[in-house]
N, C-alpha and C positions, 0 to 999 in steps of 0.2 A: 257157243258160249266161251267167254274168256274169264278165268278166275282172276282174283286180285293180284296173284303172283305172275300172271301172264300166260298160264296154260290155256291153250285154245283147243276145243274139241266139240263133241256132240253130246247132247243130253236126251235121254228118253225115259219116260215114265210109263209103267204098266200096272194094271190093277187086276185083281181076281175077285170074283163074286160068286155067290151061289153055293159055297162050300157047305156040304151037309155037316151040321154040327153034331158030332158024335161025342165030343169031349170038350173040356173047357179051353183047350188050345186050338180048337178048330175055328179059325176066324178068317174073314176075307183079308186080303193083303194088298200092299202097294210097294213097288220098288222103283227107285230112280237110279239110273246109271249115267256116269259121265266117262266117256272114252276119249283118250287123247294120246298123242305121241310125245315121247321125251326127246331130249336133244340128240339121242343116238338113233331116233326113228323107231324105237320100240313102242308097240301099242300097249298102253296101260289103261286101267280103269279104276274108278271109285264107285262103290255101290252102297245105297242105303235101302234096307228092306225093313218094312214095318207092317203093323196091323192096321186095318181100316175099319171105321165104323164103331170105334170104342171111345169112351169118354176121354181118355188121355192119348188119343191118336196124335202123332207128331204132324203138325200142319205143313202143307207143301211149302209155305213161306219160310218156315224154319229149316226145312231140308235144303232149300235153295240158298239160304244164308250160310249154312254149314258148307255146302258145295262151293260157294264162292271163295272159301278159305283154303281149298285144296292146293297143295304145293308139293314140289319134289324135295326130298331130303336125302342126304348122303347115307348110304347103308353103313352100318357099323358091324364090326364082328370080324 
């Protein structure tokens, strides 16, 4: 995948299911990761983690739209 800013890397999505619901925060999940190298050759990543199977689940299309906007910024401080 290549983002709009020109970062090229790999994307992977993983899901979990079958979690025993013992409390209200025990939900199935989904994570999407984008791994890429910066101009110095350092391996960097961006990750989205969310719940799955709920009314307000973030759709994969939205996650991919956000991912397409990933860019490098100069560190401050």
